[in-house]
N, C-alpha and C positions, 0 to 999 in steps of 0.2 A: 442596506445592511446597517443596523445600529452598530455604535461604538462599542456597548458590551459584548454583542457578538462576535465583532471582528477582534477585540482582543482575547475572547475565549478562543477563537479560533487560533489566532497566533501561538498562544500558550500549547494549545492541542499540539501544533505544528512542532513546537519545540520539545515536547515530551516524546513525541513518536519519533521524532529523529534522532534525538539522543538513544531513544531505545534499539532504535533501527541499527545505530552504529553500534552497539553494544550484540545486538542479534548477528552481525556481520562476521563476528567472532565464531559462529557456529561452524564455518568453513573459514577457519584461521586464514587462509590466502587472499579472500575475496575482497576485502576493503584494502589490504596492502597491495596485490594487484593493480587496484584501481588507482592508487597512488602512485606506483611505479610508472603505469602506462600514461598518466596524468589524464585519465578520464575514468566516469563512473557508468559503467553499463549496467542500466535497470530495467528489470522486466517488468512490464506494465501489461494488465490486461486492456483490450480496447474496446469490449463488449458488454461493460458491467458499468453503464452510468448509475450514478454521478462519480463512481470512482476511477472509472477510465473509460474514456469512449474517443472516436475521431470526430471533429467538428466539421461543419459545412466546408472549411479551407483545407481539409484534410491534416490539420495539427491534432496531436495527441492531447487530450485535456483531461482534466478530473482532480479529483482529491489526491488519489495516489500519486499522480503527476505532480502535483504540488509538493507532497511529501518528499519525491524523489529530488526535485528541484532544491529545495532545502537541503538536503542530504550533501548533495553535489556542491551547495554553497558552504556547509560547513566542512567537507574536506578539502575543497579548492578555493575558497574565498570567491568562487564565482558558478552561475548556471551553466555558463557556456561549456563548462568540461562534463557533460550531462548527454548520455546517449540512450533515449529511450529505446527498448527493444519490444516490440509488441510478442508476447505471449498469450496462450489460450490455458485453461484449468488443467488440459493434459500435458501442455509443454513446458509449464514453468520448472517444475522440479528437474526434469531432464535437462533442461536449459542451465540450471543452477550447475548441476553436477559435471556438464560437459564444459564449463567455463565460458559459455558463451554470453551469461551475465554474471555480474559480481553480487548483485542481490536482487530478491524478489520482493516488489513492492507492488501487490496484487491481492485482490481479494483471496482470503484462503482461510477456511475453518481450521480451527486449532483441535486437531483429535489425538488422542493416546498413540497411536501409531505415528502421527508425524513428529510429535513432540520425543519420540525415541531417535530422531535422526536429524531434527533442527531445532536450533533455539529461536524461540518465537519472542517479538516483540510485546509489550503489552498490547492488547487488544485496544485500537482506537476507534472502533466501532462494532457493536454489538447488536447483532439481528435476533429474532427469534419469532417464534411462529405464535400467531394469535386466532381464536376464534371469535368469531363475531357474532352477535345473534339480537335479535330485536329486544329492547326493554319495555316489556309491558307490565302495568300496574294492574294486577290481579289476574286475568286470563287474556291471552292474546288472541286475537280475531284469527279464523282459519286461514 
């Protein structure tokens, strides 16, 4: 990884962590509960590489995990106070509302319905669908 990409990644992590801290105010007690407990419980997906996955040693890795570590360092000045809680697309919201996690740091699309019940951070990854077709000058072969 070159220096420019590394610097860009750290800047993105800083921005996202700050936004996640603000988004944690959606459930006002989430980050306050973490501070009182002395540990951040972060829900992360483990089946959506490169954002969250289990590596060959059984450790949870990925971009979302890096963000969770940064947020824990921001809250407690150390990563060791982070507990990663594996969630699925179907369990992440119930886990948040049942207080099993303090924050969701897992791939999630922003929808109008979800905006009514959550405060989202600014997106740190935007995906979209693309249609690929062959490029032909004139007419394409059959």
